[in-house]
N, C-alpha and C positions, 0 to 999 in steps of 0.2 A: 938282428934286432926287431923285436916285434912292435907293431903300431903302439902299444902301450909303454914301450921304452923310448921311442923317439920323442926327444924334448920339443916343447912348443915355447916360442919366445913370447914375452910380454913387455911391452915398453910403454911406461906411463903409470906411475902408481899414485895417482892423486885421489881426491875423494871417491871417485868410482872406481878408479883401477885397482887400488889397493884390495878392497873387498871382491872384487872379481878375480883378481889373482888368487886370493885365498880360497875362495871357492873352487877354483880349478884343482888346486894343490890337494884339498879335502877329498876331492873326487878321484885323486889318483893319477892326476896328469903331471908328468914331469915338466918342470917350469924352469925357464932361464929368464930371468928378469932384469931390467936396467931402469934406473930413473936418474933424471939430471941431478936431484938432491939425494946423495946416498943415504940420509938417515931413514927416507922412505922406504927403503929396501928392508930394512931390520926386521919388521915384523913378518914378511913373507919369506925372509931367509930363516928365521926361527921356524917357520911352518914346513921348511924342507925345500924352498926352491933355491936355485944355483944362482948367485949374483954375478953378472958379468960385468968385466971391467970397463965396456963401453958398448953402445949400440952395434958396433961392428962384429963384437963377438957374439952377440945375440943371433944377428942373421946368419952368420957363418955357421953357427951351432944347429940352428933349427930350420926344419923345411917349411914350417908356418909360423908367422910371428904376427901376433895381435898387436895393434897399435891404439893406445887409449889416450891420444894426446890433445892439447887444446885447439890446435888450429892448423890450416895448412902450412904456414911458414914451419911450424914445429916439425911437422912430418918431413918437409922438405929437407929440413937441416939434419935430420936423424938418417934419412936414406940418400943424404948427399945428392939430392936430385940437382941435375944442371951441371954436376961434377963429373970427372973422370971416373971416380969411385961408384957412381951411381948403378952402372950395369953390374958390377960385381956384387953389390949389396943386394941386388933383387933377382939376378938370374937364377932360375930353377927354383925360387922361392914363391910361397903364397903369402901375400901381404894382406892382412885383414885390417881395413880401416873402420874403427869404431868412433871415430870423431865426428862431431857435427860440423862439418865443412860445407863452402858453397858447393852445390851440384855440379856447377860448371868447373870448379878445381877438381873434383873427384873424378870427372870424366876425363879430364886432361891427365890426371895422374895415372889413371887406368891406361890410357894410351901409351904413355912413356914407359909403364912397367911391362906391358905387353911387348912393345918393341925391343926391350932389353932382355926379353927371355923369361919374365917372370908372370905370376898370376896374381889377380886382385879381385878381393871381394869387399864390397860395402856392407857394413853391419851396424850402423848406428843403433843405439837402444832408446827405449822411452823408459823413464824412471830415474830416481836420484839415488842418494847414499843408502836409504833404507831398504829399498827393494834389491839394491845391489847386494847388500849383506845377506838377505834372505834368499837370493837366487831367484827373484820374481819379476826380473826385468823382461821387456819385449824387446825382441830383436827385429829389425827390418833388414831384409837381406837382398843384394842385387849381385849378379855375376854369372858365370857359367854353371850350368846345371851341376857339373862334376864337383866343382868347386863349393858351390853352395851345399851339396850333401856333406862334404867335409866339414864345413864351418858349422852346419846345424847341429852335428854330432858334438863337435868341440863345445858348443855353448849350452848344451843340455845342462849343465851345473849352474848355469848363470841366469837362464831365462826360463820363464814358464811359457813362453811361446816365442817361436823363431817365425817370421813371415816372410815368404819369398815375394818381392815386389816387381821383379821383373830384371830389366837390363840395367845397368849404371847409366845415370845416376838415379834411378827410380826409388831407391830406398832412401836417399837422402831428401828428396822432394817429398816423400811419405813422411819422413821425420819432421820437416818443418811444418807440414799440414797438421801433424798431430801437436807439434809444439805450439801452433797457434791457437788450438783449442785449450791446452794446458794454461797458457799465460791468460787467455781470456776468463777462465775458470776461476783461477787464483785471484785475478784482480776482481771479478764479480763478487767473489767470496769475501774479499776485503771490504769492498764497499758495502756489503750486506752487514758484516759485522760493525763496521763504522756506523752504518744507519741505526742498528738496533742499540748500540752503545750511546749514541747522541740522543735517543730517545729514553734512557734509563731502563732498558730492558735488562732483565736478568740474562747475562750471556750464557750461563749454563743451560738454561732452557732453550736459547737458540740452539746451542750445540745439540741437545737432546731432540729438537724438532727436525733439524737438518738431517741428523743421523737416521731418524725414523721415516724420512721422506724419500721419494723417487730420485732425489737429487744426491743423495749419498753415494760416495765412492771412496776409495782408499785416499785420493787427493784430499777430498774435501774433509775427511776425518782428520787426516793429519795435520792439515793447513790451518783449520778452524781452531783447534786446539793450540796451535803455535800463536795465532792471532790474539786469541783469549787470554792466554797465559804471558803474553809478551815475550815468549821463547823464540828469539831469531836466531839460534845456533843453526850453524848451516847445513843443509841437505843439498840444496841447489842455489848457489849464490845468486845475488841480485846481478853482480857484474857478468856471470856466466849467462844468466838469463837474458840479459840486455844484448849480450853478443849474439845469442841466438835469434833474438826477435829482430835485431839488425839484419841477420840473413834473411828472414822472412820478408822482411819490408823490401829488401833488395830484390828479392826473386818475384814479389809481387809488382814491383815497379817495371821490372824487365819484360813481365807478361802484359802489362797495361791492365790490370784486374783492380777493382775496387776492394778496399780493405778498410772500411771504417772503424771496426772494433780493433783490429790489429794496430791500426795508427794510434787509437786512444790508449792502448796497452803500451806501445812503445813510449809515447810520452809519459807515462806513470812509471814504469821502470827506470827511465832516463831521469826523472826527477828524484827518484829513490836513490839511484846512485849518485848523484849530485848532492844529496843530504849527507854524503859520507858513509853510506851503508853498503857499499859494493860488496863487503865481504859477509853480510848478514844473509840469512835465507830469503828466498823470494816472497815469503810471507811478509816481510818488511815492507811490501809495496804499500800496506795499510798506512804506513808513515806518510807517503806522499799524499794520500787522500786526506789524511788529517791535517796536513799543512795546507791544503787547498781549502778546506773548511776554514782553519783559523785566518786565512787570508780574507775570505769571503765576509767574516763576522767583525772584522777590524774597521 
């Protein structure tokens, strides 16, 4: 069997995982998939993926399995970590963790997988559903050089860039640093739109000026349009962003470093979630800023 015929496993077909799996299939990668909600498998199955009956089947059939799951407990449950079946699940297998988890968790997972005779690569990505659909994600990689080369080649259809960060857990630490900047940018953009709106400025002109300025980016272009049009359909949800910001806060506290902008963003995304907007896009953080203004003016 040639390398092109050996199937790759993909577990976790959520907002990011589904388009990523589809891009792998379109690139000719034979895929075996599984998702807890069976209906999430239908689109990738129509595209040509084999749908496994359970995660055990994915791991049994595939030498390499990508895991795009929500958090550490979900990964542990899939791999049966801490149970008798864990070693059987990972022995002789390359496990690619693309979830954003605590760096200390990832380091412990690597230790356990290696001890069981498996291999492990961290591969968190920067980007939301739109760049996932267009194959424009940015991956941060950590692991052994041999395994990193395998994963880099595998991720070509998914990412415009895959950057080696060093040893585990450096990729996840890098992802947290990137996410800190991302949340600050979106929160700052929301405050800018709110400021302009409160001064009765033409928001279409604000969009034009921002787009022509040195501050323009893929993030600013997408998120400012969502804020101006009040389109909060999800690309990266408030709940997911809040969870990620919580990881960054925890990492900052453990290292004893100052994080004034991070702390402000944490508060804003927490307030947005408390407004019942957890399933809305992160651009909805503007709603928390608007609420603060309303409170000030009462």
